[in-house]
C-alpha positions in Angstrom: -15.0 -28.0 -10.3 -16.5 -30.9 -12.3 -15.3 -29.2 -15.5 -11.8 -28.9 -14.1 -11.8 -32.6 -13.2 -13.0 -33.6 -16.6 -10.3 -31.3 -18.2 -7.6 -32.9 -16.0 -8.8 -36.4 -16.8 -8.8 -35.6 -20.5 -5.3 -34.2 -20.3 -4.1 -37.2 -18.4 -5.5 -39.6 -21.0 -4.0 -37.5 -23.8 -0.6 -37.3 -22.2 -0.4 -40.9 -21.4 -1.3 -41.8 -24.9 1.3 -39.5 -26.3 4.0 -40.9 -24.0 2.9 -44.4 -25.0 2.8 -43.7 -28.7 6.2 -41.8 -28.7 8.1 -44.2 -26.5 6.4 -47.6 -26.4 9.5 -49.5 -25.3 10.2 -47.2 -22.3 6.6 -46.9 -21.0 4.7 -49.7 -19.4 2.3 -51.6 -21.5 -1.4 -50.8 -21.1 -2.2 -54.0 -19.3 0.7 -53.4 -16.9 -0.6 -49.9 -16.3 -4.1 -51.2 -15.5 -2.6 -53.8 -13.1 -0.4 -51.2 -11.4 -3.4 -48.9 -11.0 -5.5 -51.8 -9.6 -2.9 -52.7 -7.0 -2.6 -49.1 -6.0 -6.4 -48.8 -5.6 -6.6 -52.0 -3.6 -3.9 -50.8 -1.2 -4.9 -47.2 -0.8 -8.6 -47.8 -0.6 -8.0 -50.7 1.8 -10.3 -53.1 -0.1 -11.2 -56.3 1.6 -10.8 -59.6 -0.3 -14.5 -59.7 -0.8 -14.4 -56.1 -2.3 -11.5 -57.1 -4.5 -13.4 -60.1 -5.9 -16.5 -58.0 -6.7 -14.8 -54.8 -8.0 -11.8 -56.1 -10.0 -13.8 -57.3 -13.0 -15.8 -54.1 -13.1 -12.6 -52.0 -12.8 -10.8 -54.0 -15.6 -13.8 -53.7 -17.9 -14.1 -50.0 -17.3 -10.4 -49.4 -17.8 -10.3 -51.4 -21.0 -13.4 -49.7 -22.4 -11.9 -46.3 -21.6 -8.6 -47.2 -23.2 -10.3 -48.5 -26.3 -12.4 -45.3 -26.6 -9.3 -43.2 -26.1 -7.4 -45.1 -28.8 -10.3 -44.6 -31.3 -10.3 -40.9 -30.6 -6.5 -40.6 -30.8 -6.5 -42.4 -34.1 -9.2 -40.1 -35.4 -7.4 -36.9 -34.4 -4.1 -38.2 -35.6 -5.6 -39.1 -39.0 -7.1 -35.6 -39.4 -3.7 -34.0 -38.8 -1.7 -36.2 -41.1 -3.7 -35.3 -44.1 -2.2 -33.1 -46.9 -0.8 -30.0 -45.3 -2.3 -27.8 -47.9 -5.8 -28.8 -46.8 -6.9 -27.2 -43.6 -8.5 -29.7 -41.1 -12.2 -29.6 -40.5 -12.1 -27.9 -37.1 -15.8 -28.0 -36.7 -15.8 -31.8 -37.0 -12.8 -32.0 -34.7 -14.5 -29.9 -32.1 -17.7 -31.9 -32.3 -15.7 -35.1 -31.9 -13.9 -33.8 -28.9 -17.1 -32.9 -27.2 -18.7 -36.2 -28.1 -15.7 -37.9 -26.6 -16.1 -35.9 -23.3 -19.8 -36.7 -23.1 -19.2 -40.4 -23.8 -16.5 -40.6 -21.1 -18.8 -38.8 -18.7 -21.5 -41.3 -19.4 -19.1 -44.2 -19.0 -17.9 -42.8 -15.7 -21.5 -42.4 -14.5 -22.2 -46.1 -15.4 -19.0 -47.1 -13.6 -20.1 -45.2 -10.6 -23.5 -46.8 -10.5 -22.0 -50.3 -10.7 -19.5 -49.4 -7.9 -22.3 -48.0 -5.7 -23.9 -51.5 -5.8 -20.6 -53.2 -4.8 -19.0 -51.0 -2.2 -20.2 -49.1 0.9 -20.2 -45.3 0.5 -17.2 -44.9 2.8 -15.2 -47.6 0.8 -16.2 -46.0 -2.5 -15.1 -42.6 -1.2 -11.6 -44.1 -0.4 -11.6 -45.8 -3.8 -12.2 -42.6 -5.6 -9.7 -40.8 -3.5 -7.1 -43.5 -4.4 -8.0 -43.0 -8.1 -7.3 -39.3 -7.9 -4.1 -40.0 -6.0 -3.0 -42.5 -8.7 -3.6 -39.9 -11.4 -1.6 -37.3 -9.5 1.2 -39.8 -9.0 1.2 -40.7 -12.7 1.3 -37.0 -13.7 4.2 -36.4 -11.3 6.1 -39.4 -12.7 5.6 -38.1 -16.2 6.9 -34.7 -15.2 9.9 -36.4 -13.5 10.7 -38.2 -16.8 10.8 -35.0 -18.9 14.0 -33.6 -20.1 15.8 -32.2 -17.0 16.4 -28.9 -18.7 12.6 -28.5 -19.1 12.0 -29.4 -15.4 12.0 -27.0 -12.5 14.0 -28.2 -9.5 11.7 -29.5 -6.8 13.0 -29.9 -3.3 
């Protein structure tokens, strides 16, 4: 189950970066996305003003760190596939980088969790994590809804 969550998280980050890179003027800016996510979390997790004051700086730092990490990895992978087409990419290096990225993201998530454990009650933290998962589902749904209509199955 943890592997599936990590896989979904990785896909979400990869997809959001691709959408952002392909269509910067149509997708929200990164800071706007962080703000939207924060507002969603505040509302859905029912954070108190005290919780908000304590958690927001931690949240923003985590989001910016994760985004920066993602950008570095995206640039690395992009660079390796824009090389001369006659030269095969170093797949072993690419695989190693992918796994290093996953491990680093897991470590950052663990650190984030430990910080949040000090700031929120277990019940509030549970609601907070549930709200994060709900935001990701909503984001994926919105991305699917913005695909080309001929590629989308009708949902009623």
